[in-house]
ZADO-1210 file (C-alpha; in nm, 4 decimals, padded with zeros to 6 digits):
<atoms>
<atom x="12.8877" y="08.9777" z="09.8138" code="MET" pos="1"/>
<atom x="12.9683" y="08.8193" z="10.1506" code="VAL" pos="2"/>
<atom x="12.5688" y="08.7697" z="10.2614" code="LEU" pos="3"/>
<atom x="12.3709" y="08.7719" z="09.9143" code="ASP" pos="4"/>
<atom x="12.5548" y="08.4770" z="09.7856" code="SER" pos="5"/>
<atom x="12.4278" y="08.2845" z="10.0947" code="LYS" pos="6"/>
<atom x="12.0363" y="08.4114" z="10.0296" code="ARG" pos="7"/>
<atom x="11.9064" y="08.1033" z="09.9936" code="LYS" pos="8"/>
<atom x="12.0231" y="07.9230" z="10.2441" code="ARG" pos="9"/>
<atom x="11.7593" y="08.1178" z="10.4158" code="ALA" pos="10"/>
<atom x="11.4856" y="07.9800" z="10.2261" code="ASP" pos="11"/>
<atom x="11.3672" y="07.8015" z="10.5083" code="PHE" pos="12"/>
<atom x="11.2467" y="08.0631" z="10.6617" code="ILE" pos="13"/>
<atom x="11.1080" y="08.2796" z="10.3378" code="LEU" pos="14"/>
<atom x="10.9575" y="07.9636" z="10.1141" code="GLU" pos="15"/>
<atom x="10.6969" y="07.9281" z="10.3567" code="PRO" pos="16"/>
<atom x="10.6245" y="08.2910" z="10.5153" code="ALA" pos="17"/>
<atom x="10.6122" y="08.3486" z="10.0294" code="ALA" pos="18"/>
<atom x="10.3802" y="08.1032" z="10.0608" code="LYS" pos="19"/>
<atom x="10.1328" y="08.2778" z="10.3601" code="ALA" pos="20"/>
<atom x="10.1401" y="08.5762" z="10.1517" code="LEU" pos="21"/>
<atom x="10.1487" y="08.4561" z="09.8139" code="ILE" pos="22"/>
<atom x="09.7569" y="08.6471" z="09.7033" code="LYS" pos="23"/>
<atom x="09.9817" y="08.9433" z="09.8141" code="VAL" pos="24"/>
<atom x="10.1024" y="09.1546" z="09.5878" code="ASN" pos="25"/>
<atom x="10.5076" y="09.2025" z="09.5560" code="PRO" pos="26"/>
<atom x="10.4910" y="09.5600" z="09.4819" code="ASN" pos="27"/>
<atom x="10.3376" y="09.6476" z="09.8065" code="THR" pos="28"/>
<atom x="10.5641" y="09.3908" z="10.0596" code="ILE" pos="29"/>
<atom x="10.8530" y="09.6182" z="09.8927" code="SER" pos="30"/>
<atom x="10.7099" y="09.9277" z="09.9591" code="PHE" pos="31"/>
<atom x="10.5949" y="09.8411" z="10.3110" code="ILE" pos="32"/>
<atom x="11.0016" y="09.7456" z="10.3240" code="SER" pos="33"/>
<atom x="11.0432" y="10.0919" z="10.1948" code="LEU" pos="34"/>
<atom x="10.8193" y="10.2615" z="10.4136" code="ILE" pos="35"/>
<atom x="11.0621" y="10.0791" z="10.7514" code="LEU" pos="36"/>
<atom x="11.3540" y="10.1817" z="10.5741" code="ALA" pos="37"/>
<atom x="11.2444" y="10.5420" z="10.6640" code="GLY" pos="38"/>
<atom x="11.1012" y="10.4761" z="11.0050" code="VAL" pos="39"/>
<atom x="11.4555" y="10.3365" z="11.1137" code="ALA" pos="40"/>
<atom x="11.6347" y="10.5935" z="10.9063" code="GLY" pos="41"/>
<atom x="11.4183" y="10.8586" z="11.1681" code="ALA" pos="42"/>
<atom x="11.4908" y="10.6251" z="11.4972" code="LEU" pos="43"/>
<atom x="11.8263" y="10.6353" z="11.4512" code="VAL" pos="44"/>
<atom x="11.8939" y="10.9919" z="11.3146" code="TYR" pos="45"/>
<atom x="11.6439" y="11.1503" z="11.6610" code="LEU" pos="46"/>
<atom x="11.8616" y="10.8393" z="11.9191" code="SER" pos="47"/>
<atom x="12.1956" y="11.1061" z="11.9418" code="TYR" pos="48"/>
<atom x="11.9905" y="11.2935" z="12.2441" code="ASP" pos="49"/>
<atom x="11.7178" y="11.0577" z="12.3010" code="ASN" pos="50"/>
<atom x="11.9990" y="10.7500" z="12.3946" code="LEU" pos="51"/>
<atom x="11.7952" y="10.6827" z="12.7382" code="THR" pos="52"/>
<atom x="11.5254" y="10.5537" z="12.5756" code="GLY" pos="53"/>
<atom x="11.4863" y="10.2428" z="12.3211" code="LEU" pos="54"/>
<atom x="11.5110" y="10.4002" z="11.9869" code="LEU" pos="55"/>
<atom x="11.8719" y="10.2198" z="11.8678" code="LEU" pos="56"/>
<atom x="11.7057" y="09.8764" z="11.9819" code="PRO" pos="57"/>
<atom x="11.3958" y="09.9175" z="11.7600" code="LEU" pos="58"/>
<atom x="11.6108" y="10.0520" z="11.4392" code="ALA" pos="59"/>
<atom x="11.7877" y="09.7443" z="11.4439" code="ALA" pos="60"/>
<atom x="11.4415" y="09.5554" z="11.4526" code="ALA" pos="61"/>
<atom x="11.3020" y="09.7865" z="11.1961" code="THR" pos="62"/>
<atom x="11.6056" y="09.6889" z="11.0130" code="ILE" pos="63"/>
<atom x="11.5846" y="09.3651" z="11.0188" code="LEU" pos="64"/>
<atom x="11.1611" y="09.3557" z="10.9406" code="VAL" pos="65"/>
<atom x="11.2456" y="09.6064" z="10.5920" code="SER" pos="66"/>
<atom x="11.5471" y="09.3272" z="10.4968" code="GLY" pos="67"/>
<atom x="11.3087" y="09.0397" z="10.5369" code="PHE" pos="68"/>
<atom x="11.0064" y="09.2072" z="10.3606" code="LEU" pos="69"/>
<atom x="11.2758" y="09.3158" z="10.0880" code="ASP" pos="70"/>
<atom x="11.3926" y="08.9336" z="10.0604" code="ALA" pos="71"/>
<atom x="10.9849" y="08.7863" z="10.0030" code="LEU" pos="72"/>
<atom x="10.9072" y="09.0122" z="09.7318" code="ASP" pos="73"/>
<atom x="11.1150" y="08.8398" z="09.5717" code="GLY" pos="74"/>
<atom x="11.0275" y="08.5242" z="09.7066" code="LYS" pos="75"/>
<atom x="10.6502" y="08.5590" z="09.6237" code="ILE" pos="76"/>
<atom x="10.6742" y="08.7135" z="09.2646" code="ALA" pos="77"/>
<atom x="10.8716" y="08.3619" z="09.2112" code="ARG" pos="78"/>
<atom x="10.5882" y="08.1083" z="09.3513" code="LEU" pos="79"/>
<atom x="10.3207" y="08.3735" z="09.2626" code="ALA" pos="80"/>
<atom x="10.4577" y="08.3260" z="08.9322" code="GLY" pos="81"/>
<atom x="10.4533" y="08.7158" z="08.8640" code="LYS" pos="82"/>
<atom x="10.7729" y="08.7942" z="08.8909" code="SER" pos="83"/>
<atom x="10.8668" y="09.0357" z="08.5179" code="GLY" pos="84"/>
<atom x="11.0794" y="09.3357" z="08.4168" code="ARG" pos="85"/>
<atom x="10.8622" y="09.5306" z="08.6110" code="ARG" pos="86"/>
<atom x="10.8893" y="09.4370" z="08.9325" code="GLY" pos="87"/>
<atom x="11.2842" y="09.3913" z="08.9172" code="ASP" pos="88"/>
<atom x="11.2762" y="09.7473" z="08.8197" code="PHE" pos="89"/>
<atom x="11.0607" y="09.8601" z="09.0700" code="ILE" pos="90"/>
<atom x="11.2627" y="09.6546" z="09.3216" code="ASP" pos="91"/>
<atom x="11.6185" y="09.7996" z="09.2479" code="HIS" pos="92"/>
<atom x="11.4523" y="10.1419" z="09.2512" code="VAL" pos="93"/>
<atom x="11.3149" y="10.0827" z="09.6043" code="ILE" pos="94"/>
<atom x="11.6087" y="09.9382" z="09.7742" code="ASP" pos="95"/>
<atom x="11.8693" y="10.2477" z="09.5899" code="ARG" pos="96"/>
<atom x="11.5679" y="10.4375" z="09.8172" code="TYR" pos="97"/>
<atom x="11.6079" y="10.2950" z="10.1233" code="ALA" pos="98"/>
<atom x="11.9627" y="10.2877" z="10.1192" code="ASP" pos="99"/>
<atom x="11.9636" y="10.6469" z="10.0719" code="VAL" pos="100"/>
<atom x="11.7600" y="10.6761" z="10.4074" code="LEU" pos="101"/>
<atom x="11.9203" y="10.4865" z="10.6177" code="MET" pos="102"/>
<atom x="12.2276" y="10.5627" z="10.5625" code="ILE" pos="103"/>
<atom x="12.1199" y="10.9148" z="10.4671" code="GLY" pos="104"/>
<atom x="12.0053" y="10.8914" z="10.7898" code="ALA" pos="105"/>
<atom x="12.3183" y="10.8064" z="10.9130" code="VAL" pos="106"/>
<atom x="12.5021" y="11.0343" z="10.7370" code="ALA" pos="107"/>
<atom x="12.2972" y="11.3671" z="10.8602" code="VAL" pos="108"/>
<atom x="12.2946" y="11.2749" z="11.1739" code="SER" pos="109"/>
<atom x="12.4975" y="11.3775" z="11.5347" code="SER" pos="110"/>
<atom x="12.6388" y="11.0113" z="11.4793" code="TRP" pos="111"/>
<atom x="12.8781" y="11.0411" z="11.2126" code="CYS" pos="112"/>
<atom x="13.1223" y="11.3013" z="11.0440" code="ASN" pos="113"/>
<atom x="12.9128" y="11.4878" z="10.7808" code="PRO" pos="114"/>
<atom x="13.2140" y="11.4464" z="10.5126" code="TYR" pos="115"/>
<atom x="13.2845" y="11.0622" z="10.5840" code="LEU" pos="116"/>
<atom x="12.8453" y="10.9879" z="10.5676" code="GLY" pos="117"/>
<atom x="12.9083" y="11.1343" z="10.2486" code="MET" pos="118"/>
<atom x="13.1720" y="10.9244" z="10.0954" code="LEU" pos="119"/>
<atom x="12.9865" y="10.7071" z="10.1793" code="ALA" pos="120"/>
<atom x="12.6772" y="10.6992" z="10.0602" code="ILE" pos="121"/>
<atom x="12.8148" y="10.7140" z="09.7267" code="ILE" pos="122"/>
<atom x="13.0309" y="10.4149" z="09.8356" code="GLY" pos="123"/>
<atom x="12.6827" y="10.2474" z="09.8560" code="VAL" pos="124"/>
<atom x="12.5852" y="10.3646" z="09.4876" code="LEU" pos="125"/>
<atom x="12.8663" y="10.2611" z="09.3279" code="LEU" pos="126"/>
<atom x="12.8437" y="09.9625" z="09.4814" code="THR" pos="127"/>
<atom x="12.4417" y="09.8951" z="09.3589" code="SER" pos="128"/>
<atom x="12.5105" y="10.1294" z="09.0456" code="TYR" pos="129"/>
<atom x="12.8497" y="09.8759" z="08.8835" code="MET" pos="130"/>
<atom x="12.6265" y="09.6112" z="08.9011" code="GLY" pos="131"/>
<atom x="12.3666" y="09.6570" z="08.7582" code="THR" pos="132"/>
<atom x="12.5710" y="09.8721" z="08.4526" code="GLN" pos="133"/>
<atom x="12.7364" y="09.5561" z="08.4370" code="ALA" pos="134"/>
<atom x="12.3381" y="09.3678" z="08.3575" code="GLN" pos="135"/>
<atom x="12.2828" y="09.6768" z="08.1996" code="ALA" pos="136"/>
<atom x="12.5150" y="09.5032" z="07.9649" code="VAL" pos="137"/>
<atom x="12.5297" y="09.2416" z="07.9159" code="GLY" pos="138"/>
<atom x="12.7564" y="09.0525" z="08.1485" code="ALA" pos="139"/>
<atom x="12.5190" y="08.9860" z="08.3862" code="GLY" pos="140"/>
<atom x="12.3572" y="09.0942" z="08.7221" code="ARG" pos="141"/>
<atom x="12.7361" y="09.1286" z="08.9142" code="HIS" pos="142"/>
<atom x="12.7008" y="09.0517" z="09.2871" code="TYR" pos="143"/>
<atom x="13.1025" y="08.9919" z="09.3973" code="ALA" pos="144"/>
<atom x="13.2371" y="09.2154" z="09.6066" code="GLY" pos="145"/>
<atom x="13.2482" y="09.2821" z="10.0249" code="LEU" pos="146"/>
<atom x="13.0385" y="09.4859" z="10.0140" code="LEU" pos="147"/>
<atom x="12.6618" y="09.3975" z="09.8943" code="GLY" pos="148"/>
<atom x="12.2653" y="09.5202" z="10.0613" code="ARG" pos="149"/>
<atom x="12.2167" y="09.2051" z="10.1924" code="ALA" pos="150"/>
<atom x="12.6088" y="09.2496" z="10.4277" code="ASP" pos="151"/>
<atom x="12.4841" y="09.6467" z="10.4612" code="ARG" pos="152"/>
<atom x="12.1953" y="09.5634" z="10.6619" code="LEU" pos="153"/>
<atom x="12.3880" y="09.3331" z="10.9013" code="VAL" pos="154"/>
<atom x="12.6532" y="09.5646" z="10.9646" code="LEU" pos="155"/>
<atom x="12.3183" y="09.8887" z="11.0435" code="MET" pos="156"/>
<atom x="12.1957" y="09.6567" z="11.2493" code="VAL" pos="157"/>
<atom x="12.5168" y="09.5717" z="11.4323" code="ALA" pos="158"/>
<atom x="12.6031" y="09.9023" z="11.4802" code="ALA" pos="159"/>
<atom x="12.2475" y="09.9994" z="11.6410" code="CYS" pos="160"/>
<atom x="12.3146" y="09.7362" z="11.8521" code="VAL" pos="161"/>
<atom x="12.6383" y="09.8227" z="11.9916" code="VAL" pos="162"/>
<atom x="12.6358" y="10.1455" z="11.9887" code="GLN" pos="163"/>
<atom x="12.2852" y="10.1662" z="12.1953" code="TRP" pos="164"/>
<atom x="12.4880" y="09.8462" z="12.4412" code="ALA" pos="165"/>
<atom x="12.8136" y="10.0632" z="12.4676" code="LEU" pos="166"/>
<atom x="12.5410" y="10.3509" z="12.5889" code="PHE" pos="167"/>
<atom x="12.4191" y="10.1294" z="12.8855" code="LEU" pos="168"/>
<atom x="12.7634" y="10.1054" z="12.9560" code="PHE" pos="169"/>
<atom x="12.8025" y="10.4592" z="12.9973" code="GLY" pos="170"/>
<atom x="13.0344" y="10.5032" z="12.6496" code="VAL" pos="171"/>
<atom x="12.9071" y="10.7182" z="12.3375" code="VAL" pos="172"/>
<atom x="13.2051" y="10.7811" z="12.2136" code="TRP" pos="173"/>
<atom x="13.5570" y="10.5970" z="12.1593" code="ILE" pos="174"/>
<atom x="13.8142" y="10.7727" z="12.2880" code="ASP" pos="175"/>
<atom x="14.1556" y="10.7190" z="12.1835" code="LEU" pos="176"/>
<atom x="14.3383" y="11.0624" z="12.2301" code="GLY" pos="177"/>
<atom x="14.4492" y="11.1547" z="11.9210" code="PHE" pos="178"/>
<atom x="14.0737" y="11.0935" z="11.7869" code="VAL" pos="179"/>
<atom x="13.7567" y="10.9800" z="11.9072" code="SER" pos="180"/>
<atom x="13.4344" y="10.7952" z="11.7550" code="PHE" pos="181"/>
<atom x="13.1277" y="10.6446" z="11.7353" code="THR" pos="182"/>
<atom x="13.0022" y="10.2542" z="11.6031" code="ILE" pos="183"/>
<atom x="12.8076" y="10.4420" z="11.2847" code="PHE" pos="184"/>
<atom x="13.1530" y="10.6053" z="11.1706" code="GLU" pos="185"/>
<atom x="13.3072" y="10.2882" z="11.1873" code="ILE" pos="186"/>
<atom x="13.0255" y="10.1788" z="10.9509" code="MET" pos="187"/>
<atom x="13.0726" y="10.4587" z="10.7542" code="MET" pos="188"/>
<atom x="13.4184" y="10.4426" z="10.6821" code="LEU" pos="189"/>
<atom x="13.4178" y="10.0184" z="10.6125" code="TRP" pos="190"/>
<atom x="13.0896" y="10.1944" z="10.3782" code="PHE" pos="191"/>
<atom x="13.3429" y="10.4479" z="10.2349" code="ALA" pos="192"/>
<atom x="13.6431" y="10.2484" z="10.1840" code="VAL" pos="193"/>
<atom x="13.4994" y="09.8806" z="10.0918" code="VAL" pos="194"/>
<atom x="13.1962" y="10.0273" z="09.9256" code="GLY" pos="195"/>
<atom x="13.4323" y="10.1913" z="09.6729" code="ASN" pos="196"/>
<atom x="13.6801" y="09.8971" z="09.6215" code="LEU" pos="197"/>
<atom x="13.3162" y="09.6451" z="09.6300" code="THR" pos="198"/>
<atom x="13.2519" y="09.9661" z="09.2975" code="ALA" pos="199"/>
<atom x="13.5775" y="09.9566" z="09.1624" code="ILE" pos="200"/>
<atom x="13.6493" y="09.5294" z="09.0949" code="GLN" pos="201"/>
<atom x="13.3073" y="09.5306" z="08.9863" code="ARG" pos="202"/>
<atom x="13.3888" y="09.7549" z="08.7266" code="ALA" pos="203"/>
<atom x="13.7358" y="09.5473" z="08.6292" code="TYR" pos="204"/>
<atom x="13.5259" y="09.2340" z="08.6003" code="SER" pos="205"/>
<atom x="13.2767" y="09.3342" z="08.3843" code="THR" pos="206"/>
<atom x="13.5635" y="09.5491" z="08.1494" code="TRP" pos="207"/>
<atom x="13.7246" y="09.2441" z="08.1524" code="LYS" pos="208"/>
<atom x="13.3754" y="09.0315" z="08.0512" code="PHE" pos="209"/>
<atom x="13.3812" y="09.3438" z="07.7597" code="LEU" pos="210"/>
<atom x="13.7038" y="09.2639" z="07.5408" code="LYS" pos="211"/>
</atoms>
């Protein structure tokens, strides 16, 4: 993962927040992040028919908060001595549901071709699956590749902001004459192509480890 490998650089923000919320159950933080992911997905889905509103920038802000809470729950668990297999399991489950709620909302919205959306979801889920499967067979949790969860969240935020900014200039679809597309479709194409390449990279790395 490009950005997940930089997580420690965010400790100057995460640690004070985790200390302030140390009495809160980490799983509660995880479930709040999931709810916010669902809200963000709904905002993106509804935004195509409400471009004059602020749904896209609101979606971007909601994704940021959801991602921050997703990083915060593990930090709280470690500081409070509550880390465990159950917490790790719940965190992975919630992350996958959050991914589907946000990316799936784009896939079924008017912003995106549904077939491209399907390929993007496959790429994202396979990327995560290969990482956890490596851990299951004893190769350790794999975070390698170009498309980690932090990367996806940042790209989602950027897509919301850029798509909204283009609308302010009177552009919704980018028309090249022979093809028209939205910023969200560019993002989903990246998820589809790079997600599957990342999954293959992780699978190959795990295969080599198991020799």
